[in-house]
N, C-alpha and C positions, 0 to 999 in steps of 0.2 A: 615412530614419531616423524612428523613432517619436517622437512628441511627448511621450508619457508611457510610463514604464517598465512600468506596469501594463496597458497596452493589449494586451500579449501574453497576458494572462489572460482577455480578453474572448472570449466564445463567438462564433465566426463565424456569420453569417446569410446566407441566400440568399433574395432576394425577401421579406425581412422574417421568414423562418421560421428559427428556430434549428436548426443542424445538429448539435446535441449527440448525439442518438440515433445518427445515422449515423456520427459520429466514434467513438463507443464500440464499435459492432459491426463496423465496417469492418476492424479488425485481424484478426478471426477468419479472414478469407479468406487470410491469409498462412500459416496453418498447414496443412500437407498432411493430408488425410484418410487414415488407414491403410487399406490394401486388405486383402482376405481372403486374399491370397497368402501363402505361407510366408515368402518373402523380399521385403521392401520395399526401397525405395531408401535411400540413406545418410541423407538428411535425416529421413525417417520413422523410421528405426531409431534415430537419435540423439535425436529428439524423444521417442520411446517410452522409451528408456533413461533419459533425464533425468527424465521424469515418474514413472517407476517408482521410481527411487532417491529422489526427493524425497518421494513419498508414503510409502515405506517408512520413511525417517528421521523424518518428521514425525508419523506416526500409529502408530508402533510402541509408544510408552508408553500409548496409549489402549486401553480395553477394546473388546469387540466392538460395543457400542452406539455408542461414539464413532467407531469406524472407518467407520460408515455415512456419515459426513460427508466421507469422503476425496474423492469425486468433486466435490462442490460446492466445497470449499475449495481443491482443486488447480486447478479451473477458475478460481476467483477469483484465485489467485496468478498464474496464467498471464495472465489479463486485465490485472491491475494492472501486472505487469512489462512487458507489451507496450505498454500506454498510456504508462507512464513512459519507456520507451526511445524510442518514436516521438516523444514530446514534445520530445526533445533535438534533433531534426532542424530545420533552418531552415524558417521559414514554416509551422510546424505549431502545433496547439493541444493542450495537455495537460489532459484532463478531470480528472485526479486532483489538479490544483491548486485545484479548486473544493471548498470545504468542504461545500457542499450534497450533492455526489455522494458524498464520503467518509462523511459522516454517514448518508446513505441506505443505504450498505452496512454501516456499523458498527452502527447501532442495531438493525436487525432481527436480525442475526446474534448480537449480544450478548444481546438479549432472548430469542432462541430457546434459547441455552445456559442462561439463568437459568430459563426456564419448564420446560425438561427436568429440571433439578435439582429444582425445586419439585414436579414431578409424580412423578418416580421415587424420589427420596430427600430428602423435605422436611426431615427431622431433620438430616441431614448438611449440607444447604445452609444451613439457618438457623444451624447451629453455627459457620459461618465468621464470623458477625457477633459472636460472643462467644467468645474463646479460653478453653480450660479452665483453671481455677485463678485466674481474675480476681478481685481483691479486690472486696468489695461496693461500696465507694465509686466504683470505676472502671467498674462495669457499664454504667450509663447513658451516660457519655461515650464508652466504647468502642463501644457499639451505634450511637451517632450517627455516630462517625468511620468505622466500617466500612460503614455504610449509605451515607454520602457517597462513600466510596472505591468502593463498588460501582457507584453511578450515574455516577461520573466515568469509568469504564472506556471506554464508547463515545465519550465526548468526547475522551479521550486517544488512542484509535485514529484518529479522524478528523483531529484537530488535528496529530498527529505526522506523518501522511502529507502533509497539506497544507503544513505549515510547512517541512518538509525540502525538498520539491520547489519551493515558491515561493521560498525563500531561495536555493536553488541557481540557479534561472533568473534571479533578479534579479542575483545576483553575476556570472553569466556575461554578462548584458546590460551591467552596469556596466564590466566589464573590457574587453569588446569595444568599447564606445563610447570608452573611454579610449585603446585602441590606435589606433582610427581618427583620433581628434583629435590624438594625439601623433605620428603617423607623419610629417607634413610638418614638424613643429617639432623633435622629438627622435627621430630614427629608432632610435637605440640603445635608448632607454627603451621605445619602441614594440615593438621586437623582444622585450625582456624581458617586457613585458606579454602579448605574443602567446604566448610560451612558457608563461607562467602560465595563460593561457586554455586552452592545450592540455592542461596537467596537470589543470586544473579540470574539463575535459570528461571525462577518464578517471575522475576522482573522482565526477562526477555519474552516469556510467554505473554505477559500483559502487553509489552511493546508490540509484539507481532500482531495481536488483535487490534490494538489501538491504531497502529499505522495503517492497517487496511481500512479501518473505519474513517480515519482522517482523510485518506486519499479520496474516498468516495464522497465524504462530506464536503470537501472543498469543490469537487466537481458539481455537486448539487447547488452550492452557493453560486458558482459561476453560471449555472443553468438558470438559477432564480433571477439573476440580473438581466438575463437576455430573453426571458419569456414573459 
């Protein structure tokens, strides 16, 4: 049993070398590479069907310039979803519980959408900072508020993903520890907590997929405002 509940969020090391990079890129080998044949196997067909439907649903509201991001953001969602789900397995490490990694993904992507808007449509991008018809006395406060909200977006992206996954892992750890401790003392209560843990596991599977989808969805919304 771990002496500290937060030990599960520590990056594993081998001979003093962090294994963070290997943990991030190892899940890619789980996905089959589509062949050039007309008929693939069932797994490749299902994978292709899911990715096509996801891309179609997410990028349909975007114009042609925004749809160029489809490959990058679809790959990002697949990576986040895989890391989130694999992190629910025992004796594994979840890289997406690290705020540094999530911010390293959120800040460059958000900044790219802002720079694209400033380059292609600067007037429309700057117009978001001051809604039309604003009274004169509210112009300066609204510009300050909208600017702060603009720079908070990448922080919200990274913190949302980190907080949801960290809270879920901690709650599962607490309930599982309670079940083990209560088993020799109160078996009935231990069974109830075990059932609660099982239901929470299903909830965390849903959260792992939803948070990856929300991360990419918000990026597409930011992209839609700037293209």
